[in-house]
Structures are given as structure tokens and as C-alpha cells.
C-alpha positions, -999 to 999 in steps of 0.1 A, spaced: -72 89 1 -64 91 -35 -55 59 -53 -36 57 -86 -62 33 -99 -98 44 -104 -112 10 -95 -95 12 -60 -112 45 -52 -143 30 -37 -137 16 -3 -107 -7 -10 -92 8 22 -110 20 53 -109 58 55 -133 62 84 -107 82 105 -121 116 111 -108 142 86 -106 180 91 -100 198 58 -67 187 43 -54 173 76 -63 142 96 -64 129 131 -33 108 141 -32 78 118 -58 92 94 -52 96 57 -65 128 41 -89 122 13 -66 140 -12 -34 122 -2 -21 98 -29 -17 62 -18 -5 31 -36 -19 -4 -28 0 -36 -35 -16 -71 -33 2 -104 -27 -10 -117 -61 10 -90 -78 43 -107 -89 62 -74 -82 47 -67 -48 70 -86 -24 101 -72 -39 87 -37 -38 77 -40 -1 111 -55 7 128 -25 -10 106 -1 10 115 -18 43 152 -17 35 149 20 24 132 29 57 161 12 75 187 32 55 168 64 64 170 55 101 134 47 105 116 26 131 131 -9 131 99 -25 142 83 -10 111 111 -24 90 107 -59 105 69 -57 99 74 -47 62 99 -76 56 76 -101 73 48 -88 51 70 -92 20 77 -128 30 40 -135 35 34 -120 0 61 -143 -14 43 -173 1 9 -163 -15 1 -191 -39 -14 -172 -68 7 -147 -87 1 -127 -118 15 -98 -137 -2 -66 -126 -31 -54 -148 -58 -28 -148 -95 -31 -157 -104 -21 -193 -115 16 -196 -152 22 -193 -169 30 -226 
């Protein structure tokens, strides 16, 4: 999987699902597929996840997935430490 942040490229998420070329087994993420990770400490994360869940609902998506996303957004809101998103300084 291809993260937007270089510091997330090294095993921040588990990609052990078997991969075949540019496709993956059910549930697998191809190594070249862009992904975006949000953490509860990110002050913008809960609202972003909530928007995504509501958008899935608008598109007619799985309501169980919508509920799970909204519950995750609530859990993110409850996380006690918040900060403005940042990135590590560039390597010299």
C-alpha cells in the first residue's frame, strides 16, 4: 500500500495479505494502491471519518459500515490528546 507520508511507508499497517501482481486476494491492499491513514490525535480526523461515513450512506453503501465509521469517529472525538496534523522534518 502506498501512503501519502513517507514515514508511514514502513509497516504502519499490516500488508501481509498475499498479493499477485497489481491485484490482491479479497481484503488485500495492493502495494501500489494509495491509502490515507488518520489518527485519533489528529484534530481533523473524527470530522473526516464522519464525513466519509455519511458519504457512504448517500452513495447507498453498507449501513453496517456507516455505523462502524460513525462509531469510530465518536471514539476519535473521545481520544484525550489532540494536535494539529504535522509531518516530520525532511531528511537532510
